[in-house]
MMTF fields as JSON, N, C-alpha, C and O atoms, coordinates in Angstrom:
{
  "mmtfVersion": "1.0.0",
  "mmtfProducer": "UNKNOWN",
  "numBonds": 267,
  "numAtoms": 268,
  "numGroups": 67,
  "numChains": 1,
  "numModels": 1,
  "chainsPerModel": [1],
  "groupsPerChain": [67],
  "chainIdList": ["A"],
  "bondAtomList": [4, 2, 8, 6, 12, 10, 16, 14, 20, 18, 24, 22, 28, 26, 32, 30, 36, 34, 40, 38, 44, 42, 48, 46, 52, 50, 56, 54, 60, 58, 64, 62, 68, 66, 72, 70, 76, 74, 80, 78, 84, 82, 88, 86, 92, 90, 96, 94, 100, 98, 104, 102, 108, 106, 112, 110, 116, 114, 120, 118, 124, 122, 128, 126, 132, 130, 136, 134, 140, 138, 144, 142, 148, 146, 152, 150, 156, 154, 160, 158, 164, 162, 168, 166, 172, 170, 176, 174, 180, 178, 184, 182, 188, 186, 192, 190, 196, 194, 200, 198, 204, 202, 208, 206, 212, 210, 216, 214, 220, 218, 224, 222, 228, 226, 232, 230, 236, 234, 240, 238, 244, 242, 248, 246, 252, 250, 256, 254, 260, 258, 264, 262],
  "bondOrderList": [1, 1, 1, 1, 1, 1, 1, 1, 1, 1, 1, 1, 1, 1, 1, 1, 1, 1, 1, 1, 1, 1, 1, 1, 1, 1, 1, 1, 1, 1, 1, 1, 1, 1, 1, 1, 1, 1, 1, 1, 1, 1, 1, 1, 1, 1, 1, 1, 1, 1, 1, 1, 1, 1, 1, 1, 1, 1, 1, 1, 1, 1, 1, 1, 1, 1],
  "groupList": [{"groupName": "MET", "atomNameList": ["N", "CA", "C", "O"], "elementList": ["N", "C", "C", "O"], "formalChargeList": [0, 0, 0, 0], "bondAtomList": [1, 0, 2, 1, 3, 2], "bondOrderList": [1, 1, 2], "singleLetterCode": "M", "chemCompType": "L-PEPTIDE LINKING"}, {"groupName": "THR", "atomNameList": ["N", "CA", "C", "O"], "elementList": ["N", "C", "C", "O"], "formalChargeList": [0, 0, 0, 0], "bondAtomList": [1, 0, 2, 1, 3, 2], "bondOrderList": [1, 1, 2], "singleLetterCode": "T", "chemCompType": "L-PEPTIDE LINKING"}, {"groupName": "ILE", "atomNameList": ["N", "CA", "C", "O"], "elementList": ["N", "C", "C", "O"], "formalChargeList": [0, 0, 0, 0], "bondAtomList": [1, 0, 2, 1, 3, 2], "bondOrderList": [1, 1, 2], "singleLetterCode": "I", "chemCompType": "L-PEPTIDE LINKING"}, {"groupName": "LYS", "atomNameList": ["N", "CA", "C", "O"], "elementList": ["N", "C", "C", "O"], "formalChargeList": [0, 0, 0, 0], "bondAtomList": [1, 0, 2, 1, 3, 2], "bondOrderList": [1, 1, 2], "singleLetterCode": "K", "chemCompType": "L-PEPTIDE LINKING"}, {"groupName": "GLU", "atomNameList": ["N", "CA", "C", "O"], "elementList": ["N", "C", "C", "O"], "formalChargeList": [0, 0, 0, 0], "bondAtomList": [1, 0, 2, 1, 3, 2], "bondOrderList": [1, 1, 2], "singleLetterCode": "E", "chemCompType": "L-PEPTIDE LINKING"}, {"groupName": "LEU", "atomNameList": ["N", "CA", "C", "O"], "elementList": ["N", "C", "C", "O"], "formalChargeList": [0, 0, 0, 0], "bondAtomList": [1, 0, 2, 1, 3, 2], "bondOrderList": [1, 1, 2], "singleLetterCode": "L", "chemCompType": "L-PEPTIDE LINKING"}, {"groupName": "GLN", "atomNameList": ["N", "CA", "C", "O"], "elementList": ["N", "C", "C", "O"], "formalChargeList": [0, 0, 0, 0], "bondAtomList": [1, 0, 2, 1, 3, 2], "bondOrderList": [1, 1, 2], "singleLetterCode": "Q", "chemCompType": "L-PEPTIDE LINKING"}, {"groupName": "ASP", "atomNameList": ["N", "CA", "C", "O"], "elementList": ["N", "C", "C", "O"], "formalChargeList": [0, 0, 0, 0], "bondAtomList": [1, 0, 2, 1, 3, 2], "bondOrderList": [1, 1, 2], "singleLetterCode": "D", "chemCompType": "L-PEPTIDE LINKING"}, {"groupName": "ALA", "atomNameList": ["N", "CA", "C", "O"], "elementList": ["N", "C", "C", "O"], "formalChargeList": [0, 0, 0, 0], "bondAtomList": [1, 0, 2, 1, 3, 2], "bondOrderList": [1, 1, 2], "singleLetterCode": "A", "chemCompType": "L-PEPTIDE LINKING"}, {"groupName": "SER", "atomNameList": ["N", "CA", "C", "O"], "elementList": ["N", "C", "C", "O"], "formalChargeList": [0, 0, 0, 0], "bondAtomList": [1, 0, 2, 1, 3, 2], "bondOrderList": [1, 1, 2], "singleLetterCode": "S", "chemCompType": "L-PEPTIDE LINKING"}, {"groupName": "PRO", "atomNameList": ["N", "CA", "C", "O"], "elementList": ["N", "C", "C", "O"], "formalChargeList": [0, 0, 0, 0], "bondAtomList": [1, 0, 2, 1, 3, 2], "bondOrderList": [1, 1, 2], "singleLetterCode": "P", "chemCompType": "L-PEPTIDE LINKING"}, {"groupName": "PHE", "atomNameList": ["N", "CA", "C", "O"], "elementList": ["N", "C", "C", "O"], "formalChargeList": [0, 0, 0, 0], "bondAtomList": [1, 0, 2, 1, 3, 2], "bondOrderList": [1, 1, 2], "singleLetterCode": "F", "chemCompType": "L-PEPTIDE LINKING"}, {"groupName": "VAL", "atomNameList": ["N", "CA", "C", "O"], "elementList": ["N", "C", "C", "O"], "formalChargeList": [0, 0, 0, 0], "bondAtomList": [1, 0, 2, 1, 3, 2], "bondOrderList": [1, 1, 2], "singleLetterCode": "V", "chemCompType": "L-PEPTIDE LINKING"}, {"groupName": "ARG", "atomNameList": ["N", "CA", "C", "O"], "elementList": ["N", "C", "C", "O"], "formalChargeList": [0, 0, 0, 0], "bondAtomList": [1, 0, 2, 1, 3, 2], "bondOrderList": [1, 1, 2], "singleLetterCode": "R", "chemCompType": "L-PEPTIDE LINKING"}, {"groupName": "GLY", "atomNameList": ["N", "CA", "C", "O"], "elementList": ["N", "C", "C", "O"], "formalChargeList": [0, 0, 0, 0], "bondAtomList": [1, 0, 2, 1, 3, 2], "bondOrderList": [1, 1, 2], "singleLetterCode": "G", "chemCompType": "PEPTIDE LINKING"}, {"groupName": "TRP", "atomNameList": ["N", "CA", "C", "O"], "elementList": ["N", "C", "C", "O"], "formalChargeList": [0, 0, 0, 0], "bondAtomList": [1, 0, 2, 1, 3, 2], "bondOrderList": [1, 1, 2], "singleLetterCode": "W", "chemCompType": "L-PEPTIDE LINKING"}, {"groupName": "ASN", "atomNameList": ["N", "CA", "C", "O"], "elementList": ["N", "C", "C", "O"], "formalChargeList": [0, 0, 0, 0], "bondAtomList": [1, 0, 2, 1, 3, 2], "bondOrderList": [1, 1, 2], "singleLetterCode": "N", "chemCompType": "L-PEPTIDE LINKING"}],
  "groupTypeList": [0, 1, 2, 3, 4, 5, 5, 2, 6, 4, 5, 7, 7, 8, 9, 7, 10, 5, 5, 2, 4, 5, 5, 7, 11, 5, 6, 11, 5, 3, 8, 3, 6, 8, 4, 7, 1, 8, 7, 12, 5, 8, 8, 13, 6, 8, 5, 8, 9, 12, 8, 12, 4, 14, 1, 12, 8, 15, 4, 16, 5, 3, 8, 7, 12, 14, 5],
  "groupIdList": [1, 2, 3, 4, 5, 6, 7, 8, 9, 10, 11, 12, 13, 14, 15, 16, 17, 18, 19, 20, 21, 22, 23, 24, 25, 26, 27, 28, 29, 30, 31, 32, 33, 34, 35, 36, 37, 38, 39, 40, 41, 42, 43, 44, 45, 46, 47, 48, 49, 50, 51, 52, 53, 54, 55, 56, 57, 58, 59, 60, 61, 62, 63, 64, 65, 66, 67],
  "secStructList": [7, 7, 2, 2, 2, 2, 2, 2, 2, 2, 2, 2, 6, 7, 7, 2, 2, 2, 2, 2, 2, 2, 2, 2, 2, 2, 2, 2, 2, 2, 2, 2, 2, 2, 2, 2, 2, 2, 2, 2, 2, 2, 2, 2, 2, 2, 2, 2, 2, 2, 2, 2, 2, 1, 7, 7, 7, 2, 2, 2, 2, 2, 2, 2, 6, 6, 7],
  "xCoordList": [59.92, 59.537, 58.018, 57.352, 57.502, 56.071, 55.76, 56.653, 54.499, 54.065, 54.463, 54.941, 54.266, 54.6, 56.095, 56.483, 56.921, 58.373, 58.77, 59.631, 58.141, 58.43, 58.017, 58.731, 56.862, 56.421, 57.386, 57.732, 57.813, 58.755, 60.059, 60.634, 60.521, 61.748, 61.587, 62.492, 60.456, 60.199, 60.074, 60.55, 59.444, 59.272, 60.608, 60.771, 61.549, 62.875, 63.561, 64.361, 63.253, 63.884, 63.04, 63.47, 61.85, 60.933, 61.237, 61.7, 60.967, 61.149, 59.994, 58.94, 60.202, 59.156, 57.876, 56.787, 57.967, 56.718, 55.945, 54.715, 56.667, 56.013, 55.394, 54.299, 56.089, 55.555, 54.265, 53.331, 54.213, 53.004, 51.848, 50.733, 52.125, 51.094, 50.655, 49.466, 51.597, 51.271, 50.425, 49.483, 50.756, 49.982, 48.548, 47.598, 48.398, 47.069, 46.279, 45.097, 46.925, 46.257, 45.868, 44.772, 46.747, 46.446, 45.26, 44.39, 45.221, 44.1, 42.802, 41.746, 42.878, 41.709, 41.209, 40.009, 42.124, 41.729, 41.084, 40.105, 41.628, 41.058, 39.657, 38.762, 39.46, 38.137, 37.144, 35.99, 37.6, 36.741, 36.338, 35.188, 37.271, 36.979, 35.937, 35.025, 36.067, 35.094, 33.716, 32.7, 33.69, 32.422, 31.794, 30.582, 32.601, 32.092, 31.511, 30.472, 32.176, 31.692, 30.348, 29.438, 30.219, 28.956, 27.855, 26.715, 28.179, 27.193, 26.709, 25.517, 27.624, 27.252, 26.351, 25.362, 26.682, 25.861, 24.454, 23.471, 24.354, 23.041, 22.241, 21.035, 22.893, 22.208, 21.727, 20.626, 22.535, 22.129, 20.943, 20.035, 20.945, 19.822, 18.551, 17.476, 18.667, 17.509, 17.001, 15.791, 17.904, 17.522, 16.842, 15.874, 17.341, 16.73, 15.314, 14.419, 15.105, 13.754, 12.811, 11.627, 13.323, 12.505, 12.127, 10.996, 13.064, 12.793, 11.709, 10.883, 11.71, 10.729, 9.383, 8.336, 9.419, 8.189, 7.624, 6.464, 8.421, 7.96, 8.239, 8.542, 8.143, 8.419, 8.661, 8.316, 9.251, 9.496, 9.431, 9.832, 8.927, 8.841, 10.242, 11.142, 10.42, 11.725, 12.257, 13.443, 11.412, 11.85, 12.303, 13.269, 11.62, 12.038, 13.389, 14.238, 13.581, 14.851, 15.984, 17.048, 15.762, 16.789, 17.101, 18.264, 16.094, 16.308, 17.085, 17.945, 16.789, 17.477, 18.968, 19.769, 19.344, 20.763, 21.419, 22.578, 20.68, 21.266, 21.378, 22.275, 20.493, 20.523, 19.515, 19.397],
  "yCoordList": [-46.87, -45.578, -45.425, -45.922, -44.73, -44.458, -43.285, -42.553, -43.134, -42.005, -40.687, -39.771, -40.598, -39.363, -39.059, -37.909, -40.073, -39.88, -39.444, -38.581, -40.043, -39.657, -38.207, -37.462, -37.819, -36.429, -35.464, -34.428, -35.794, -34.932, -34.809, -33.723, -35.906, -35.884, -34.958, -34.184, -35.038, -34.161, -32.707, -31.808, -32.47, -31.105, -30.451, -29.242, -31.241, -30.708, -30.091, -29.165, -30.596, -30.108, -29.08, -28.569, -28.772, -27.883, -26.414, -26.063, -25.574, -24.125, -23.549, -24.173, -22.355, -21.71, -21.466, -21.724, -20.979, -20.802, -22.114, -22.131, -23.194, -24.487, -24.93, -25.492, -24.679, -25.036, -24.275, -24.832, -23.011, -22.21, -22.814, -22.94, -23.182, -23.784, -25.136, -25.457, -25.922, -27.228, -27.092, -27.858, -26.126, -25.896, -25.511, -26.019, -24.624, -24.207, -25.404, -25.559, -26.237, -27.405, -28.402, -28.961, -28.629, -29.549, -29.045, -29.83, -27.752, -27.181, -27.31, -27.573, -27.128, -27.316, -28.758, -28.992, -29.722, -31.129, -31.487, -32.231, -30.961, -31.238, -30.647, -31.288, -29.44, -28.807, -29.58, -29.767, -30.026, -30.799, -32.116, -32.54, -32.758, -34.021, -33.816, -34.63, -32.737, -32.439, -32.173, -32.618, -31.448, -31.158, -32.434, -32.623, -33.302, -34.568, -35.424, -36.061, -35.439, -36.196, -35.653, -36.422, -34.332, -33.71, -34.044, -34.288, -34.057, -34.394, -35.834, -36.108, -36.747, -38.152, -38.29, -39.021, -37.599, -37.647, -37.127, -37.732, -36.013, -35.454, -36.422, -36.572, -37.071, -38.038, -39.237, -39.738, -39.695, -40.825, -40.447, -41.254, -39.227, -38.774, -38.69, -39.071, -38.2, -38.128, -39.526, -39.752, -40.456, -41.831, -42.465, -43.209, -42.175, -42.707, -42.169, -42.904, -40.899, -40.34, -40.974, -41.155, -41.311, -42.005, -43.386, -43.831, -44.065, -45.399, -45.342, -46.249, -44.281, -44.144, -43.675, -44.215, -42.678, -42.074, -42.815, -42.618, -43.645, -44.403, -43.727, -44.4, -42.428, -41.683, -40.229, -39.781, -39.518, -38.101, -37.386, -37.935, -36.169, -35.402, -35.04, -34.809, -34.991, -34.682, -33.347, -33.241, -32.334, -31.016, -31.075, -30.409, -31.858, -32.017, -32.717, -32.342, -33.732, -34.451, -33.523, -33.526, -32.727, -31.784, -30.778, -30.431, -30.312, -29.359, -30.012, -29.376, -31.274, -31.983, -32.137, -32.095, -32.313, -32.492, -31.199, -31.198, -30.1, -28.797, -28.451, -27.705, -28.975, -28.65, -27.574, -27.173],
  "zCoordList": [-38.716, -38.179, -38.232, -39.14, -37.241, -37.232, -38.164, -38.592, -38.459, -39.299, -38.644, -39.314, -37.345, -36.632, -36.734, -36.94, -36.592, -36.701, -38.111, -38.282, -39.112, -40.495, -40.759, -41.43, -40.226, -40.384, -39.705, -40.273, -38.514, -37.79, -38.566, -38.652, -39.124, -39.917, -41.131, -41.444, -41.801, -42.947, -42.505, -43.199, -41.366, -40.863, -40.535, -40.7, -40.076, -39.746, -40.965, -40.827, -42.145, -43.375, -44.13, -45.165, -43.626, -44.35, -44.058, -42.973, -45.04, -44.875, -44.054, -43.927, -43.499, -42.708, -43.511, -42.996, -44.756, -45.517, -45.706, -45.648, -45.929, -46.074, -44.749, -44.732, -43.646, -42.333, -42.036, -41.459, -42.427, -42.23, -43.022, -42.515, -44.258, -45.104, -44.55, -44.564, -44.067, -43.493, -42.234, -42.031, -41.393, -40.175, -40.53, -39.933, -41.49, -41.927, -42.457, -42.148, -43.245, -43.818, -42.728, -42.765, -41.767, -40.674, -39.854, -39.476, -39.58, -38.839, -39.633, -39.058, -40.947, -41.809, -41.726, -41.584, -41.814, -41.766, -40.436, -40.399, -39.344, -38.027, -37.902, -37.351, -38.403, -38.358, -39.222, -38.837, -40.39, -41.293, -40.642, -40.755, -39.969, -39.302, -38.203, -38.054, -37.436, -36.388, -36.994, -36.461, -38.106, -38.783, -39.332, -39.227, -39.91, -40.438, -39.32, -39.497, -38.172, -37.022, -36.563, -36.252, -36.519, -36.122, -37.127, -36.731, -38.415, -39.444, -39.295, -39.438, -39.01, -38.827, -37.602, -37.641, -36.524, -35.316, -35.606, -35.18, -36.324, -36.667, -37.532, -37.34, -38.47, -39.331, -38.524, -38.754, -37.589, -36.736, -35.862, -35.664, -35.337, -34.521, -35.357, -34.894, -36.577, -37.464, -37.789, -37.822, -38.026, -38.316, -37.11, -37.263, -35.914, -34.696, -34.525, -34.109, -34.842, -34.717, -35.734, -35.451, -36.908, -37.906, -37.39, -37.582, -36.736, -36.207, -35.134, -35.035, -34.333, -33.26, -33.815, -33.461, -34.677, -35.187, -36.401, -36.764, -37.015, -38.168, -39.493, -40.478, -39.536, -40.76, -40.388, -39.294, -41.303, -41.065, -42.412, -43.438, -42.395, -43.628, -44.109, -43.302, -45.421, -46.012, -45.502, -45.187, -45.414, -44.949, -43.491, -43.118, -42.672, -41.271, -41.182, -40.374, -42.014, -42.023, -42.434, -41.814, -43.478, -43.917, -42.813, -42.608, -42.11, -41.018, -39.881, -39.273, -39.592, -38.508, -38.769, -37.836, -40.028, -40.349, -40.808, -41.222, -40.734, -41.02, -42.49, -42.881, -43.304, -44.742, -45.072, -46.23]
}
């Protein structure tokens, strides 16, 4: 069985309160993954600017990655 099939099988036996909690958790994980992807992209862009400019001030780097 695939992971998706196993999850569906488990969901069939889950109570509604548990399903609500699982849905909330899944949405949280998806949002976190999107945020992590955006953070990696920002870090890569900052690194690329360092490669072009040779160096960058620490405060500028922190601003570029949203810190």
